[in-house]
N, C-alpha and C positions, 0 to 999 in steps of 0.2 A: 167465290172461293176458287183458288188455283186448282186446276185439274191435273197437274203434273203427277206422274206415278212415282211410287216408291222406287228408289234406286238402291240395290243391294250390292255391296262390294266385299270381296274376300281380302282378308289380311294376308300379307306376304307370309311365306313359310316361317321365316325367323321371327316375325312378329307374333305368330301363333305360339311359338316356343316361349317367347318372353311372357306373354299373357298367361301361359300355363304355369310358368315358374312363379309369377306374381300371385296367381290365384292359389297355388298349393304349397309354396315353399317359404314364403317370407311372412312369418307370423310373429316375429319377435317384437315388432312395434307397429301394429296395424293402425293405431290412432293417427299415424302420420298422414293418412289419406285426407283427413279433415283439414289439416294444416295446408296441404297442397291445394285443395279446392278453395279455401278461404283466400289463399295467396293469389290464385288465379282471378277470383272475383275482385279482389282489391286492385290488381293490375288493370282489369277491365274498367273499373271506376276511375282509376288514375288517368288512363288514356282518354276517357270521355272528358274528364275535367280539363285536361290539357287542350283538347280541341275546342271546348267551350271558351277557354281563356283566349283563344285566337279569334274569337268572334263567331264561330260556327254555331248554328242552332240545331240541337238534336231533336229527335222525335220525343214527344211527351216531356217537354222541358221542365215541367213542374214536379216530376218524380224525384223523390229524395235520393241522394247518393248514399246508399246503405246496403248492407248484406243481411239477408233474411234467411234464417234457418228454421225449419219446422219438422216436427216428428209426428208420424201417424203410425201408432202401434198396430192398429188393426190391419193395415196394408203392409206393415213392415217397411215403411217408406221414410227415408231421410232426404229432405229437400234443401238445397243450398241455392239461393237466388240472389242475383245482383241486378242493379239498374244501370249497368255499365255500357260499354261500346257495342257489345253484341257481335254476332257473326252471321254472315250470309251462308248460302248453301255451299259455295266453293270453299269458304274458310272452315266450315265444319268438317268437310271431307279432308282438307289439307292439314288442319291442326289436330284433329282427333283420329284421323285415319292412318297416320304414319307414326310409328313409335321410334323414338331415337333415330330419326331419319338420317342423321349424320354419322351414326355409329352402331347400328343394330348388330352387325357381326361382331364388332369389338365387345359390345355389351355381353353377347352370348358367350364369347370365348372367356371373358374374365369371370362371368357369373358361374359358368360350369367349373371353373378352377377353384371356387370357394363354396359352392352350394351343393350339398349331397343330393343326388337324384332321389326321387320318391322311392320309398321302400328300404332305404339304407337306415343305418342305425339312427333312431330318433333322438338318441341322447347326444349326438354330435352337435356341437355348437353351430348355429346358423348365423349368417350375417344379418346385421341390423337393416331392416327395411329402409330406414331413413338414409342409410349410407348408399345402398344400391339404387334406390329411386333417385336420390339427389344427384348422383354422379353422372347419370346418363340422360337426364332431362325427360324422364317418363313419369313425372309427378302425377298427372291426371290419371294414369292407368293404375296407380296404387289403389284406386277405388275398387278395383276388381278383387282385392284381398278380402273385401267385406260384402261386396254386392254380387248377386247372381244375375242382375239385369240393370242396365243404366240407360236413362233417357236424358238427352241434353236438348232443351228447347231454347232457341235463341232468335232474337229479332235485332237486326243491326240498327244502331242509333242514327245512322246517316245513309243516304243513298236509297237503294231499294229496300223498303221496309217490310219485306215478306219474311215471316217467321218459318223456320224449318226445325225439324226434329231429327236428331241423330240417336240411333238406338243400337245397342250391342249387348250380348251376353258374355263377351270376353272370350269366346271359345274359338272364333275363327272368321267371323263376318260382322259387318255393321251395315246399317241402312240409313239413308237420308231421304226425307220426304217433307213436303210442306206440312206445317203444323195446322191442326184444326183449331177448334174453339179452346179457349183457356190459355193461349200463348201469351207471354208477357207483352206489355205495351212497348217495352224496350229492355234490352239486356239479355241475360242468360239464366236459365233455370236448370239445375242438375238434379235429377231424381235418381236416388240409389235405392233399389229394392234389395234389402239386406238378406244375407244368408242366415240360416238358423243359428250358426255358431257366432254370428256377429250381433246378436240381439242386445248386447250391452250398449250399443250405440243408438238404441231406441229409448234409453233412459236419459231423462233431461240432465240429471246431475253428472252423468258420464260425459255427455257432449259438452256441457258447460266446463267441466274440468279440463278437457282437451283444449278448448278455446282459451281458457285462462293460462294454460301452460305454454301454448305455442303462439297464440295470436292475440294476446291481451292488449297489445299496443298498436293494432292496426289503425290507419288514419281515418277509417270510416266506421260508423256504428255497426256493430254486429248484434242483430236481434235474434234471440232464441225463443220461439213461440211468443213473439211480441215483446219480450223483456230484453233490455239492453244488457249485454254481458261485459263489454269492454269500456267501462266508464272512465278509466284512468288514461290520461294522455301520455304519449311518449315524451316524457319531460326532458330527456337528454337532447332532443332536437329543438327545444324551445330556446329563445335567446336568454342568456344568463341574467341580463339586467332586468328582465320582466318577471323573474321567478322569486317568490317570497319564501322565507324559511319554512313557513307552514306547509307549503307545497312540497318542498324537499322532504320534510318529515313524513308527510302522508304517503308520498311515493315510496320512501324507504320502508315504511311499515307494510305497505302492500307488496313490495318486492320480497321482503325477507321474513314476514310474519313476526317480526320482533315487536314486542309491546312498548319498548323504550325508544325514545327519539335517538337519532344517531349523534355521536360525539362531534362529527364534522362531515362536510361534504366537499367533493372536488368535482367540478363540472368542466369538462374539456370539449373544445370544438377546434379540431386541428385540420389544416389544409395541406401542410407540407411537413415532412417528406411523404406523408401518407394522409389521405383524407378519412377522417372518422370522427364520431362524437362519442363521448363517454360520460357517464355519471357514476361516480364512485363514492362510497360512504365508509367512514370509520365507525364501527359500532361502539356503543357505550357499554360494552360488556366483553369479557374475555372468552376465548375459545381454547379448547384443549387440543392444539395442533400437534402435540406430541403424544396424544392418546386417542380418545374416541373420535375426535374430529380430524384425524390425520389426513384423510382424503377429502374432507368437506370444505373445499375452498376453490377459488377460481372466479372468473368474470363471465357472466352470461353474454354469449356472442349472438348479435342480431345482424341481419342485413335487411335494410329497408323495413324496419320494425318487426320483422319475422324472426322468431327464435331459431337459431341454427344449432346451438349447443349450450347446455347448462354447464356452469362451472368449468369453463375452458381454462386450462392451466398454462396454455401457451401465451396468454395475453399478459401474464403478470408473474414475477418470480415468487418463489415460496416465501421469502422473507417479507413480502408485502401481502401475504395471504389473508391478513385481517381485513383488507379492503373487500367490500361487497358492492356489486353494482352491475352495470351493463356497458357494453361497447357495441357500436353500430357502424358498419361501413358499407357503402354501396358498391365498393370495388370487389366485393366477394360474391361469387356465384350463389344464388339463392339457396340451393340445396347441396352445397358442397359436402362431401363425405368426410368423416373423421380422418381417414387415411390421407386424403388430400390436404386436410387442415394441417396435419403435422408437417407437411412439406411446403406449406404456403409461406412465401417470403413476406407477404403482406402482414401476417400475424407477428412475425419477428420485428418488423418495423413498428407496429403498434405497441408491442411490448417495450421497445426502447423508448418510445415517446412517453408511455404511461409511467415508466420508471423515473424518467427525468422530471416529469411534472409532479409525480408523487413526492420525490425528494425535495423539489422546490417548495412544495406545500408544507412539508414537515419542517423544513428549515425556517420558513416564514413563521410558522406557529411557534417554534422553539424561540425565535427571536422576539416576536411581538406579544406572545401570550404564553409565558413560561408555565403558568398554572395549568392551562389546558394541555400543554405538552407533557407535563408531569403526569397528568391523569392518563394521557395516551400511553405513556411509557409503562405505567403500572399495569395497564390492561393488555398491551400488545408488545411490550419491549422484549419479552422472551422469544417471540418468533422473529422480531425485527433483527435481533442479534445475528441471525443467520446471514445477514447481508455481507458479512466478512468474506463470503464466497464470491461476491460480485466485484471482481478485480477492477473493472473500469470505474466503478463508483465507490471504491473502498475508502477513499479519503473522505468523501461526503458522508458515508455511512458511519465512519469512525467519529466524526464530529457530532453525530446525532445520538451516540451511545450515552447512557446515563448509569451512574453507580452511586451507591452509598459509600461513605469513606470515613476514615478516622478523624478527619477535620470537621465533619458535620456533627451538630449537636443532637439531631433527631434521627431516629431509626428509619423514618420514611423520607428523609431529605435526600436529594439527588444532586449530583454534580456531573458535568461533562469534562472531557479531556482538556479542552481549552481553559476552563476555569481551574482545573488542577494545575496546569502549567503556570498560571499567574500566581499561584500560592507557593510554588516550589522555590527553595533557596537557590541562590546563584550557583551555577555549576552543575545542577542536577539535570540529567538528560535521560532519565528512566522513569517510566510509570511503574510503581511498585504495587503489587496486589497480593491478597491472600484469599484463599477459598475457605468458606466455612458455611455451616448450615444456617447461621443467623448472626446478628450483629454482636451479641454477647460472646459467642464462641470465637468470632474474629478478633474481638478486642482482647480476649484472654489468651490468644494463641502465643506461645512463647517466642515464636519467630518474629513477632512484631515488636518485642520489647526494645531492642536497640534502635528501631525506627522512631519509637516514641521519644526515646532519650535524645535523639538527634533532631526531633521536630520534623521528620519526613512523613508526609501524608501517604497513607496506604489505602488503596481501593479495596472495598469488600465485595467479593464475588459470592453470590448465594446459589446460583444455578449451575447444574453440571455442565451446561453448554458453555459457560463463561470462559473456562480455561482454553477450550478449543478456539473460542473467539480471539483471545489474546494471542495465542500461538499463530492463528491464521492471519491476524493483522500484521504481526511482525513489527511494524513501525508506524508511527503517526507523526508527521512533521519532524522527521529525523530523531524522534524519541523512541527508545526501545520499551518493550513490555517485559517485565521480569517478576517472578514470584519471590516473595520475601524468603521462602524456604530455600531457594537456590542462590541466595545472595552470598557471595564469597566473604571471607573474614574482613577483607580490606575494602568492601564495597562502600562503606560510609566513613572511611578514615579521614576524608578531606572535610567533613562537616563537623562543626563544633557541637558539643552537648547543649541542648536547649532546656531539657527538663531533668531534674534529679529524680529518677524513678525510685531509688532506694538508697538508704544511707550506705556509704562506702565502708566495707569491712577492713579491719586491720590486715595488711598483707601477710601472707604466710612467710614464715622464716625459711631459710634455705633447708634446714632440717625437716621442717613441716612439708616443704615442697617434695622432698624425696619420699617422705612417708605417704604423701598424697598419691604419688605415682604408684607406690606399692598397693595402696588402697584400690586404685583403679584396676590394677592387675587382679587383685582379689575379687573385685566385683565382676570382672570378665570371667573368672573361673566359676563363680557362683551362677552366672547367667548362661554360661556355656555357648552353645550354638544359636541361642536366641538373638544374640547381637554379634555384629562383626568386630566391634571394637568399643571400648569405653575410654573416653578422652575428655579433657578439660574444654569447656565451651567458651567462645569469645562473643557469643551472640545473646547470652542470657543476662538479665538484670534482676528480675524478681523470682523467676521460676527455678526450681532446683535441677531440673533435667529436661531434655528434649531428645527426640529421635530424629536423626538426620539421614537422608539418602546418601549412600556411599559415593555415587558419581554425580549427584546433584542435577540429574537430567530430568527427573520426574517428581512432581509434587505428590504428597500423600493423597490428596483428593482425586487427582488424575489416576493414581495407582489403584485406588479403591474402585473407581469407575470401571477400569479395565478388568479388574478382578471379578466384578459383578458380571460383566459381559462373558467372562470365561468360567463363571460359576465356581470361583475359587475364593474361599473366605479366610485363608491363612494369611497372617501378617508377613510382610517381607522382612528379611534380615537386614537391619539397619545399624547405624552407629549410635550409641548412647552417649550424648554429650551431657556433662554435669557442670553445675555452677559451683566452683570450689569456694566461693564467698557466701554461699547460702548457709544459714544456720543448720539446716539438716545435714549438709555435707560436712560441716565442721564437727557436728556431733558424731557422725559416722567415723570421722577421722580419729576422734578421741577413743571410740570403742575399738577401732582397729588397732590403735597403738597399745591399748591395754590387752587385747586378745584377738588376734586375726581370725580365730576360729569361733568367735562368739556367735551363738545361734541367733541372737537379735540382729547382728549385722547381716546375716543371711536373709532374715525376714525383711529388713529395711531395704536391702538391695533389690529384692524381688518386688517389694511394694513400690519402690521408685520406678522400676521398669513398668509395672502394671499401670501406674499413673501416667507415664509417658505414652504407653500404648493406648490408653483411653483418650488422651489428648490428640493422638494421631488418628483416632476414629476406629480403632479395632478392639473388639471384645470377642476373642476367639475361644477363650476358656472361662466362661463366667463362673462355673462352679469352683474351679481351682482358684480363681481370683478371690472369691468369697472366703474360701478356706484360709488363704494367705492373709487376708485382711483380719480375719478373726484371730489367727495366731499372733499377728502383730499387736492387735489390741490387747490380747491376753498378756503378752510379755510386757507391754507398756504399763498395763494396770498393775501387774505384780511389782514392777520396779517402782512405780509411784507409791504403792502401798508400803514397800520396804523403806523408801526414802522418808516418807512421812510417818513411818512406824505405826501404820494403822492396824 
């Protein structure tokens, strides 16, 4: 046995300060210490495996390359052991005796600027330990957040095979001495004697959850009290041609805890302009990204199989938030902080590649498997529409949009903009659309009547975001997007009638035209300031009336949305357009000619306005509406009884 004596060393002054801060101030994410120790063990095994691949023969060559973790509740001891490359006496002192040796002073200066000293307001938010630890290369020392004493026993795999033990309580000194009996045959054993307030890490389920959360895809087996924890391989690093669908499905379920298989998978292995691997999935179920799941999206960021951040939102834009999966790059520092992540150019490059590949994949699916793409759209189209914000890819996003329309027979059928263009008559250069809560409401919208008569297809928009999308896109292949509500009177003048929507009425005589103008004035007097004007419509075929925005700049659905945001439920003052060929207006004209002050004319005018208001989506005075309807029904019933002499 080696007779060398124990060598005790004092930490430098700033190192003691760092240890004090680590020990007492960084409690927001203490479990990070286990990730750091497992990563160190994996690195040691990787180094050993590399030297073995070069033909070198290590000590105890038959020892398995694995990481072993054990718990001893009686001794309050957590042990992490590896059979890796190990360290000699000098390496123990060098690697474990100097903290952040390239930047201790900088570490302290920045830490003091964000971390409240002990005794200050305990309610003040403290920095995440993962951020502080990772940014300054002091991962091993995070163990002192949970341990009152640490022993590191290590035997090098090559050269002098003498085991040494490094011991410290993290308060100001450490010692290195030859190890006695019980030293490992090869590799390193870290023994953490836990503090009273860290007893949670003596529970097997707690340690296992940390491993699964941070280190589930390490390349070496991790055994917890003899049972393997990380059975799932890092599938994103495997060759795509060797992976079966069943493996993708199993990995997806393990990653997301989703009981259903994914709708699709996208496996990326990229070398330029940035090196990374990614495995992304499209779930076969929708998420409420506009509600409860607003922030529950992003790609898990790994470096060398070690989790850096869950749901990183820098790796993928919001309109692709439905993708779930992982991205792994070796070019990223192992424990880079979130602050640095936000500034990292590498992540922006990965984002650009992911977007390009994701759009390639969706385009291929839309082209080769329309049925699958239709299912994707019904599940995730609502969030994908936000891609209109992505100016560099706007043309590609536009081509992938899908809508129901007046030319489709089924309510769940979908069409793209390119298909719409192929059905359009010669000379049309506008995508016409109407917003409505459902297909029936869109079909019955009075603004669509003249489009049906001309055989012009109208896209049906069912979601509040759709109009923002249309306005944001502006154009697609030199075609404009316009609402049927804002179509000028001469918008369809160059197109011939295709369908006879209603039988043509006998034109009004010149005298009747003059009387009709007076009727419209009387209707304006009856409605007062509820409307800006009452005029003859050139857009109606079947309906008796419709409300029109005076300036034509905003649709009724967009107006309602803005009013909801402003908590305003009052209807806007619009123009009432009437169809002078409709039987109702002809009847009102007869009543007016007989008696302009007839009470029935008042009821009919208000009823006509109420109906138009309902079609516009406003019911601001339901009680008054009911009273007017009852009055109109009463008058009608009395007249009917008189005519029939009942």
